[in-house]
C-alpha angles and dihedrals in degrees: 000000000000093000092054091050091049093053091056094048097048094087109108124204110244112204137123094277101044102028103134091199099050097073114116114224128187103230116190116236089229089056090050093050091050089046088054095047093049094050096039089063089057098038096044092220134090117263130207126225089255088056089051090049091053091049092053090046092050096047089046089051092049094053092044089056092048090049089050094050090050091051089049093048090049089050099244 
């Protein structure tokens, strides 16, 4: 039963105030270089700084969604 409730509550409103992906973050260039090196080893191809930025944004968005689902499940 909990799984069914969870599926219906996972839809997240997407507007200017609640859009989880619209937050601007300052990302250090050194962090992007380390990210690129880490994922280059796994992808077996060179990555640009923009590739690394997208990886960071995607991972951040993924964990924000998980946190939002957790808040919903706890009823907050």
